[in-house]
C-alpha positions as CSV (number, residue, x, y, z in Angstrom):
1,M,-8.3,-12.1,23.9
2,G,-4.6,-12.6,24.4
3,S,-2.1,-9.7,23.8
4,G,-0.5,-11.5,20.9
5,I,-3.9,-11.9,19.2
6,K,-4.8,-8.3,19.8
7,E,-1.4,-7.2,18.4
8,E,-2.0,-9.2,15.2
9,A,-5.5,-7.8,14.9
10,A,-4.1,-4.3,15.1
11,W,-1.5,-5.1,12.4
12,R,-4.3,-6.4,10.2
13,A,-6.4,-3.3,10.8
14,V,-3.5,-1.0,10.0
15,A,-2.8,-3.0,6.8
16,E,-6.4,-2.7,5.8
17,L,-6.4,1.1,6.3
18,Y,-3.3,1.7,4.2
19,H,-4.3,-0.8,1.6
20,A,-7.5,1.2,1.1
21,Y,-5.8,4.5,1.3
22,F,-3.3,3.8,-1.4
23,T,-6.1,2.9,-3.8
24,G,-7.9,6.1,-2.6
25,I,-4.8,8.2,-3.4
26,V,-4.8,6.8,-7.0
27,L,-8.5,7.4,-7.5
28,S,-8.5,10.9,-5.9
29,S,-5.5,11.9,-8.0
30,T,-7.2,10.6,-11.2
31,T,-10.4,12.5,-10.6
32,R,-8.8,15.7,-9.4
33,C,-5.5,15.8,-11.4
34,G,-6.1,13.7,-14.5
35,S,-4.8,10.3,-15.6
36,A,-1.5,11.7,-17.0
37,R,-0.4,13.2,-13.7
38,T,-1.6,10.2,-11.8
39,A,0.4,7.9,-14.0
40,E,3.5,10.0,-13.3
41,L,2.9,9.6,-9.6
42,V,2.3,5.9,-9.8
43,Y,5.4,5.5,-12.0
44,E,7.6,7.3,-9.4
45,V,6.1,5.4,-6.5
46,F,6.7,2.0,-8.0
47,A,10.1,3.0,-9.3
48,Q,11.1,4.1,-5.7
49,Q,9.6,0.9,-4.2
50,R,11.6,-1.2,-6.7
51,S,14.8,0.7,-5.9
52,D,14.3,0.3,-2.1
53,K,12.9,-3.2,-1.9
54,F,13.9,-5.4,-4.9
55,L,17.5,-6.3,-4.4
56,P,17.4,-6.6,-0.6
57,G,14.2,-8.6,-1.0
58,L,15.9,-11.1,-3.3
59,Q,18.5,-11.7,-0.6
60,K,16.0,-12.0,2.2
61,L,14.0,-14.5,0.2
62,G,17.1,-16.5,-0.7
63,I,16.6,-16.3,-4.5
64,D,19.3,-13.8,-5.5
65,G,21.4,-16.6,-7.1
66,L,18.7,-17.7,-9.5
67,P,18.7,-16.8,-13.3
68,H,17.4,-13.2,-13.5
69,A,14.1,-13.8,-15.2
70,V,13.3,-16.6,-12.7
71,A,14.4,-14.5,-9.7
72,A,12.4,-11.5,-10.8
73,A,9.2,-13.6,-11.2
74,Q,9.7,-15.5,-8.0
75,Y,10.3,-12.2,-6.2
76,H,6.9,-10.9,-7.2
77,Y,5.2,-14.2,-6.4
78,L,6.7,-14.5,-2.9
79,S,6.8,-10.8,-1.9
80,N,3.2,-10.3,-2.9
81,H,2.2,-13.5,-1.1
82,I,3.7,-12.0,2.1
83,G,1.7,-8.8,1.4
84,G,-1.6,-10.8,1.0
85,V,-1.8,-10.4,-2.8
86,S,-2.9,-13.2,-5.1
87,V,-0.1,-13.8,-7.6
88,E,0.7,-16.9,-9.7
89,Y,4.1,-18.0,-10.9
90,M,4.7,-20.1,-14.0
91,P,8.3,-20.8,-15.1
92,E,9.1,-21.8,-18.7
93,S,12.9,-21.7,-18.7
94,D,15.9,-20.0,-17.2
95,R,15.2,-17.1,-19.5
96,K,11.4,-16.9,-19.4
97,A,9.1,-16.9,-16.3
98,W,5.4,-15.8,-16.1
99,I,3.5,-14.1,-13.3
100,R,-0.2,-13.5,-13.1
101,Y,-2.0,-11.1,-10.7
102,A,-5.3,-13.0,-10.5
103,A,-8.7,-11.5,-9.7
104,P,-9.6,-9.8,-7.4
105,R,-6.7,-7.4,-7.7
106,W,-5.3,-6.2,-4.3
107,V,-4.1,-2.8,-5.4
108,W,-7.4,-1.8,-7.1
109,A,-9.8,-3.4,-4.6
110,G,-13.5,-3.9,-5.2
111,A,-15.2,-1.5,-7.6
112,A,-12.1,0.7,-7.7
113,M,-10.8,-1.2,-10.7
114,C,-13.5,0.4,-12.8
115,A,-12.0,3.8,-12.3
116,V,-8.3,3.0,-12.9
117,P,-7.1,4.2,-16.3
118,S,-5.0,1.9,-18.4
119,D,-2.1,4.3,-18.4
120,V,-2.0,4.2,-14.6
121,S,-1.7,0.4,-14.6
122,K,1.0,0.6,-17.3
123,A,2.9,3.2,-15.2
124,M,3.1,0.6,-12.4
125,L,4.7,-1.9,-14.8
126,R,7.1,0.8,-16.2
127,G,8.2,1.8,-12.8
128,W,8.8,-1.7,-11.4
129,H,8.6,-4.7,-13.7
130,A,10.2,-3.1,-16.7
131,R,13.2,-2.0,-14.6
132,N,14.1,-5.1,-12.7
133,G,16.8,-5.7,-15.3
134,V,18.2,-2.3,-14.5
135,S,18.4,-3.1,-10.8
136,L,20.1,-6.4,-11.6
137,G,22.6,-4.8,-14.0
138,N,21.2,-6.9,-16.8
139,P,20.2,-4.8,-19.8
140,R,18.8,-7.8,-21.7
141,L,16.0,-8.5,-19.1
142,G,12.5,-7.0,-19.9
143,F,8.9,-7.6,-19.2
144,V,6.2,-8.5,-21.7
145,C,2.6,-7.7,-20.6
146,T,-0.1,-10.0,-22.1
147,K,-3.1,-8.9,-20.1
148,Q,-4.4,-6.0,-18.0
149,G,-7.3,-6.3,-15.7
150,V,-8.1,-2.6,-16.0
151,D,-8.7,-3.1,-19.7
152,G,-11.2,-5.8,-19.0
153,D,-8.8,-8.8,-19.3
154,S,-8.9,-11.7,-16.9
155,G,-6.0,-10.4,-14.8
156,L,-2.7,-8.6,-15.0
157,E,-0.4,-11.1,-16.7
158,G,3.0,-11.2,-18.3
159,Y,6.5,-12.7,-18.3
160,Y,10.1,-11.8,-17.7
161,Y,12.2,-12.5,-20.6
162,E,16.0,-12.3,-21.1
163,Y,16.7,-11.3,-24.7
164,D,19.8,-12.0,-26.8
165,E,20.5,-8.3,-27.1
166,D,20.5,-5.3,-24.8
167,L,17.2,-3.5,-24.6
168,E,16.6,0.2,-25.3
169,P,14.7,1.9,-22.5
170,H,11.4,2.0,-24.4
171,D,11.7,-1.8,-25.1
172,R,11.9,-2.9,-21.4
173,L,8.1,-3.0,-21.4
174,R,6.4,-4.7,-24.3
175,F,2.9,-5.8,-24.9
176,A,1.8,-9.0,-26.6
177,R,-2.0,-9.4,-26.0
178,H,-2.2,-12.4,-28.3
179,E,-0.1,-14.5,-25.8
180,D,-1.6,-16.5,-23.0
181,A,0.1,-17.7,-19.8
182,P,0.4,-21.4,-19.0
183,D,-1.8,-22.8,-16.1
184,F,-0.6,-22.2,-12.6
185,D,0.7,-25.3,-10.8
186,P,1.0,-24.6,-7.0
187,D,3.3,-27.6,-6.6
188,A,5.8,-26.0,-8.9
189,A,5.8,-22.7,-7.1
190,P,8.3,-21.7,-4.4
191,K,7.2,-21.9,-0.8
192,L,7.9,-19.6,2.1
193,P,9.5,-21.7,4.9
194,T,7.0,-21.8,7.8
195,D,9.7,-21.8,10.4
196,T,11.1,-18.4,9.3
197,W,7.7,-17.0,8.2
198,P,5.2,-17.9,10.9
199,T,1.7,-16.4,11.1
200,A,2.7,-13.5,13.3
201,R,5.6,-12.5,11.1
202,L,3.4,-12.6,8.0
203,A,0.8,-10.4,9.7
204,K,3.4,-7.8,10.5
205,A,5.0,-8.0,7.1
206,H,1.5,-7.6,5.5
207,R,1.1,-4.4,7.6
208,N,4.6,-3.1,6.5
209,Y,3.8,-3.9,2.8
210,A,0.6,-1.8,2.8
211,I,2.2,1.1,4.8
212,A,5.2,1.3,2.5
213,Y,3.2,2.3,-0.6
214,V,1.6,5.2,1.3
215,Q,5.0,6.2,2.9
216,T,6.3,6.5,-0.7
217,A,3.2,8.1,-2.3
218,V,2.6,11.0,0.1
219,P,6.1,12.6,0.0
220,M,6.3,11.8,-3.7
221,A,3.0,13.7,-4.4
222,I,4.3,16.7,-2.4
223,N,7.5,16.7,-4.4
224,L,5.7,16.4,-7.7
225,W,2.8,18.8,-7.1
226,G,3.8,21.0,-4.2
227,A,2.5,20.8,-0.6
228,E,-0.8,22.8,-1.1
229,E,-2.1,20.6,-4.0
230,A,-0.9,17.4,-2.5
231,T,-2.5,18.2,0.9
232,H,-5.8,18.9,-0.9
233,V,-5.9,15.8,-3.1
234,L,-4.4,13.3,-0.7
235,G,-5.9,14.9,2.4
236,I,-9.5,14.6,1.1
237,A,-8.8,11.0,0.1
238,A,-7.5,10.3,3.6
239,R,-10.6,11.7,5.2
240,M,-12.9,9.7,3.0
241,I,-11.0,6.5,3.5
242,G,-11.1,7.0,7.2
243,M,-14.9,7.6,7.1
244,Q,-15.6,4.6,4.8
245,F,-13.4,2.0,6.6
246,Y,-13.9,3.0,10.2
247,H,-16.5,0.3,11.0
248,D,-14.5,-2.4,9.1
249,L,-11.4,-1.5,11.2
250,C,-13.5,-1.8,14.4
251,G,-14.6,-5.2,13.3
252,I,-11.0,-6.4,12.7
253,L,-10.0,-5.0,16.1
254,G,-13.0,-6.5,17.9
255,H,-13.9,-3.0,19.0
256,S,-17.6,-2.0,19.7
257,P,-17.9,1.7,19.2
258,D,-20.6,3.6,21.2
259,G,-20.1,7.1,20.0
260,S,-18.3,8.4,23.1
261,A,-14.9,10.1,23.2
262,E,-13.6,7.3,25.4
263,S,-14.6,4.7,22.8
264,F,-12.9,6.6,20.0
265,A,-9.8,7.0,22.2
266,A,-9.6,3.3,22.6
267,F,-9.9,2.8,18.9
268,L,-7.2,5.4,18.1
269,V,-4.8,4.0,20.6
270,A,-5.2,0.5,19.1
271,M,-4.5,1.9,15.6
272,L,-1.5,3.9,16.7
273,E,0.0,1.1,18.6
274,G,-0.7,-1.2,15.6
275,H,1.9,1.0,13.8
276,G,4.4,0.2,16.6
277,D,4.0,3.5,18.5
278,K,3.3,3.7,22.3
279,C,0.5,5.9,23.7
280,T,-0.6,7.3,27.0
281,V,-4.1,8.4,27.7
282,A,-5.3,11.1,30.2
283,A,-8.5,13.0,30.8
284,T,-7.9,16.8,30.7
285,P,-10.2,19.9,30.8
286,A,-9.9,20.1,27.1
287,G,-10.9,16.5,26.5
288,I,-9.3,13.1,26.3
289,E,-5.6,13.5,25.5
290,I,-3.5,10.8,23.8
291,R,0.3,11.3,23.8
292,Q,2.0,9.3,21.0
293,S,5.6,8.4,21.6
294,G,7.4,8.4,18.3
295,W,5.9,8.4,14.8
296,S,6.5,5.1,13.0
297,F,4.9,6.3,9.8
298,G,7.4,9.0,9.3
299,R,10.4,7.4,11.1
300,D,12.4,6.7,7.9
301,L,11.3,9.8,6.1
302,D,12.8,13.3,6.0
303,P,9.3,14.6,6.4
304,H,7.8,17.7,5.0
305,P,5.3,19.2,7.5
306,A,2.5,18.4,5.0
307,I,3.1,14.7,5.4
308,A,1.9,14.7,9.0
309,T,-1.1,16.9,8.0
310,I,-2.2,14.5,5.3
311,W,-1.6,11.4,7.5
312,A,-3.6,12.8,10.4
313,R,-6.7,13.2,8.1
314,L,-7.0,9.4,8.0
315,F,-8.0,9.5,11.7
316,E,-10.0,12.7,11.4
317,G,-12.1,10.7,8.9
318,T,-12.5,7.7,11.3
319,L,-13.8,10.2,13.9
320,V,-16.4,11.5,11.5
321,A,-17.8,8.0,11.1
322,H,-17.6,7.4,14.9
323,N,-19.4,10.6,16.0
324,H,-19.3,13.7,13.9
325,R,-20.2,15.8,17.0
326,L,-16.7,15.2,18.3
327,A,-13.5,17.0,17.2
328,L,-9.9,15.7,16.9
329,H,-6.9,17.9,17.2
330,V,-3.3,16.9,16.9
331,T,-0.2,18.9,17.7
332,D,3.2,18.8,16.0
333,D,4.5,16.4,18.7
334,F,1.6,14.0,18.0
335,T,-0.5,14.8,21.0
336,W,-4.1,14.1,20.1
337,T,-7.1,15.6,21.9
338,I,-10.7,14.3,21.5
339,S,-13.3,16.9,22.5
340,A,-16.8,18.0,22.0
341,N,-17.6,19.7,18.7
342,P,-20.6,22.0,19.2
343,R,-23.0,22.1,16.4
344,R,-22.5,25.2,14.2
345,P,-25.4,27.6,14.3
346,T,-27.6,27.6,11.2
347,S,-28.3,30.8,9.4
């Protein structure tokens, strides 16, 4: 397998891990903190993502000169396409443009949708879709939600609409369950130019898309709840996601685990390098040592120490699924040691 193919596989594996982990964060928060606090977290995450990504994204996609309702809808169509999310776009006029997140939903993958409260889905819309007009400096632009998949509807659906009057904050998101979107026509939808968005660029962008939600959610949870509670709630989710998805990640990487420390070291190096970090591996008396150069996950953050603790539990979880008789230790400078984990004596 060529180095380019291996690199793209690593990007896909990293994207899958963070995709699952963001869903796991929401589910763990819901069961351990309640839906109201989870909705607050989701609102803040999506509001931050909108603040960071929306206006620069319009420019990168070349749609910043379009009418605001159309530009907002096209942004969600194109940016989610880059992230591997199934979204449909149906324009009606310069002032009204529909989007539809079709089944299966990316953000609530698989059976997870059954456990996502309606208020958590609404918080996502309040944090992003309802505030695109705020970002654009257009107080007349709002979002009307006509369906929510978490309520048993056929998908998450709605439209951007530019009203004749300025909207009060509580009117930026409205619900109209009696309305139904027009059919999606792929020929009428915007296209990503293949010369500037080739397969490799899409794979890397897909990775970055998935990572960004977790990069926002982890420090946000620490700020909202404090380090101790966030480490417990998000840390246990990280461990479980690592356990549950380890073998899927190995399949994406083309890795055949054999339960050995050496085999896990190869997996961990592939995942860390899939983030964009460089690693060196050495055998030491303490075990196999992996030195990680840099920390791409935290590169653009002002990280609280708990962020690294929570993040490392993703890989602690993968080791449990690989061989629960091994132990993984990581230092503050991201030196990982894989060693024997003697069985505890039974009483």
